[in-house]
C-alpha positions as CSV (number, residue, x, y, z in Angstrom):
1,X,0.0,0.0,0.1
2,X,1.8,3.2,-1.1
3,X,0.7,6.7,-1.1
4,X,2.4,9.1,-3.3
5,X,2.9,12.5,-1.2
6,X,4.9,14.9,-3.5
7,X,2.1,17.3,-3.4
8,X,1.6,17.2,0.3
9,X,5.4,18.0,0.9
10,X,4.9,21.2,-0.9
11,X,1.5,22.0,0.8
12,X,2.4,21.9,4.5
13,X,-0.8,21.5,6.7
14,X,-3.1,20.8,4.0
15,X,-5.0,17.3,4.6
16,X,-5.2,15.0,1.5
17,X,-7.5,12.0,1.2
18,X,-6.6,8.4,0.1
19,X,-8.2,5.1,-0.5
20,X,-6.0,2.0,-1.0
21,X,-6.9,-1.8,-1.2
22,X,-4.4,-4.6,-1.4
23,X,-4.1,-8.3,-1.2
24,X,-1.6,-9.3,1.7
25,X,0.2,-12.6,1.6
26,X,-0.4,-14.9,4.6
27,X,1.2,-13.4,7.5
28,X,2.7,-15.1,10.8
29,X,1.3,-13.6,14.0
30,X,2.4,-15.3,17.3
31,X,1.5,-19.0,16.6
32,X,-1.0,-18.5,14.0
33,X,-1.1,-17.7,10.2
34,X,-3.4,-15.0,9.0
35,X,-4.9,-15.7,5.7
36,X,-6.8,-12.9,4.0
37,X,-10.0,-13.7,2.4
38,X,-10.3,-10.4,0.4
39,X,-8.0,-7.4,-0.1
40,X,-7.5,-5.1,2.8
41,X,-9.3,-1.8,2.2
42,X,-7.9,1.5,3.9
43,X,-9.2,4.9,3.7
44,X,-8.2,8.1,5.4
45,X,-6.2,11.4,5.3
46,X,-2.5,12.4,5.5
47,X,-0.9,15.7,6.3
48,X,2.5,17.0,6.4
49,X,3.6,19.3,9.2
50,X,6.9,20.1,8.0
51,X,8.7,17.3,9.8
52,X,6.4,14.4,9.2
53,X,3.5,12.8,7.9
54,X,0.5,12.1,10.2
55,X,-1.8,9.3,8.7
56,X,-5.4,8.7,10.1
57,X,-7.4,6.1,8.6
58,X,-10.0,3.2,8.8
59,X,-9.2,-0.2,7.5
60,X,-11.4,-3.2,6.9
61,X,-10.2,-6.8,6.5
62,X,-11.7,-10.2,6.1
63,X,-9.7,-13.3,7.2
64,X,-10.1,-17.1,7.0
65,X,-10.6,-18.6,10.4
66,X,-11.7,-21.7,12.3
67,X,-14.0,-21.1,15.3
68,X,-12.5,-22.0,18.4
69,X,-15.8,-23.4,19.9
70,X,-17.2,-25.5,17.0
71,X,-14.1,-25.9,14.8
72,X,-15.9,-24.9,11.5
73,X,-14.4,-22.4,9.3
74,X,-15.7,-18.9,8.7
75,X,-14.8,-15.7,7.3
76,X,-14.0,-13.0,10.2
77,X,-14.5,-9.4,9.5
78,X,-12.3,-6.9,11.5
79,X,-12.7,-3.0,11.1
80,X,-10.4,-0.7,13.0
81,X,-8.9,2.9,12.8
82,X,-5.5,4.0,13.3
83,X,-3.3,7.3,13.4
84,X,0.4,7.0,12.7
85,X,3.2,9.1,12.1
86,X,5.9,8.8,9.4
87,X,9.4,10.4,9.6
88,X,11.9,10.6,7.0
89,X,14.8,8.3,7.4
90,X,15.5,5.3,9.9
91,X,17.0,6.7,13.0
92,X,14.2,8.9,14.1
93,X,11.6,6.3,13.5
94,X,13.4,3.8,16.0
95,X,13.5,6.2,18.9
96,X,10.0,7.9,18.5
97,X,7.8,4.8,17.7
98,X,7.1,6.0,14.4
99,X,7.3,4.7,10.9
100,X,9.8,5.8,8.4
101,X,9.4,6.9,4.7
102,X,11.9,7.8,2.0
103,X,11.3,9.8,-1.2
104,X,7.9,11.1,-1.8
105,X,6.0,7.7,-1.0
106,X,4.7,6.4,2.2
107,X,4.4,2.5,2.4
108,X,1.5,1.9,4.9
109,X,1.9,-2.0,5.0
110,X,3.6,-2.4,8.3
111,X,1.4,0.2,9.9
112,X,-1.6,-1.5,8.7
113,X,-0.7,-5.0,9.7
114,X,0.5,-3.8,13.0
115,X,-2.7,-2.4,13.9
116,X,-4.8,-5.1,12.6
117,X,-2.7,-7.6,14.8
118,X,-3.5,-5.4,17.8
119,X,-7.6,-6.0,16.9
120,X,-7.4,-9.6,16.5
121,X,-9.3,-11.6,19.2
122,X,-7.7,-13.9,21.5
123,X,-9.9,-16.7,20.0
124,X,-12.0,-16.6,16.9
125,X,-15.6,-17.4,17.5
126,X,-18.1,-17.9,14.3
127,X,-20.7,-16.1,16.2
128,X,-21.5,-15.0,19.6
129,X,-24.1,-17.5,20.5
130,X,-22.2,-20.7,19.0
131,X,-22.7,-23.4,21.5
132,X,-19.7,-25.3,20.2
133,X,-18.7,-29.1,20.6
134,X,-19.8,-31.3,23.1
135,X,-16.7,-32.3,25.3
136,X,-18.0,-35.8,25.8
137,X,-19.1,-37.0,22.5
138,X,-17.9,-34.3,20.2
139,X,-21.3,-33.4,18.6
140,X,-21.9,-29.9,17.3
141,X,-24.4,-28.4,19.6
142,X,-25.3,-25.7,16.9
143,X,-26.7,-28.5,14.8
144,X,-28.0,-31.1,17.0
145,X,-28.8,-32.1,20.7
146,X,-26.7,-34.4,22.4
147,X,-27.9,-36.4,25.3
148,X,-24.5,-36.6,27.2
149,X,-24.7,-35.8,30.9
150,X,-21.9,-33.6,31.7
151,X,-20.7,-33.8,35.2
152,X,-20.2,-30.5,37.2
153,X,-17.0,-30.3,38.8
């Protein structure tokens, strides 16, 4: 995801709108692999303040997931907003918790993925009222009633 920012450098303080979409390759995060179902869509604004770019955006992503309760595959939708700063050169970016850029282009990939990873749930669940699998017989309690007697501990 690249934004050409040459005009913004010449117009300090002026906000510019953008829309981008990109299909990301599978990403490793912790012990899981994130597989994107559709391109990630990002829209927002960026502004140059004379020293750095401020980017404020909203992103929508859909990923392939497996329900932690019933083990069925589903497509998980994640929407999130983020605001990040991009500074020219590597040295400033490492110290300030900002992203770096060079030339007249901002590359948003890392900022989008970093913010997406922060929004991921601990466990994927296909729907809030998913009943999951019976721990005794393994029946999917969403589609059939099992008659196992669960012992309360």
